[in-house]
N, C-alpha and C positions, 0 to 999 in steps of 0.2 A: 257360253263363257264370254265375258267382256274382252274386247280386243287387247287392251293394255295388259290385263292379267295373262292372257294367252301369250303375248309377246314376252312378258317376264318369264313365264314358264319355258318358253322356247329358248330364251337366253340361257337358262339353266341347262337345258338339253344340249345346247352348243358347248357349254363348259364341260359337260360329261363326255361329249364326242372328242373334244380336244384332249382330254385326259386319256381316253381310249386310244386315240391315234398316237399320242406320245408313248404310251405303254407298248404299243405295237412297234413303233420305231426303235424304242430302247431295246426291245427283245431282238429285233432283226439286226440292228446295227451293233448290238452286243456280241452277236455271233460272227459278224463279218463287217469289214469296213465298207464293202460294196456288195449289197445283195443282188441276186439275179433279178431280171426284169419281171419274172412271175410274181415277185413280192414287191419290188420297188414301184412298179406301175400302180398297183392298187393303193399303196401308201400315198403316192402323189395324187391319185384320184380322190382319195378320202380328204386330203388337205384342201384340194380345190372345191370339193363339195361342202366342206365346213365353211370355207370363205363365202361361197355362194349362199349358203343358208343364213349366215350372219347378215349379208347384204339384203336379202329378201326380208328378214325379220325387221331390220332397221327401216327399210322402205315402208313396210306394212305399218310399223309403229308411227312413223312420221306422217304418212298419208292418212292414216286412220279412216279408211273407207267405211261407209255404212254397211255394206255387204262385203264379206271377205271369205266366203265359203271356197271360192276358187283358189285363193292364196293359201288358205288352210290346207286344202287337199294337196296342193303342190308341195308345201313344206312337209307334210306327212309322207308323201311319195319320196321326197329326197331322203328323209330319215330312214325309210324302209330300204331304199337302195343302198344307203350307207351301211346299214346293218348287214345286208347280204355281202357287200364287198369286204367289210371288216371280218365277218365270220370266215369267209374264204381265205383271206390273207392271214388271219390268225392261225387257222388250221394248217396252212402251208408252212408258216414260220415255225409252228410247233413240231411239225414232222421232220424238219431239217436239223442236221447236226452242224456244228461250225465248219466241218470239212465240206459240206455241201454248198456253201456260199461262195 
């Protein structure tokens, strides 16, 4: 895949992750104004990872290296890690009632 097309696809992936993070925050904060650390921590971590992903994509697109396999692997690892964190946080948030927060 061409680098510019890959970066465009990854920007779409970032947009999806922002929506997923927003849905998670809306669910959690809809149940309580201050969630416990078991859920608040992963939400913050996801937000930081999304920001990091955006910076890495922008740098990759700007620098446009001839070989970018290492960068691609790193972006895919970040997304994989984000998916695990999101699934765990979503599961925890879904299991709690408003009284638990």
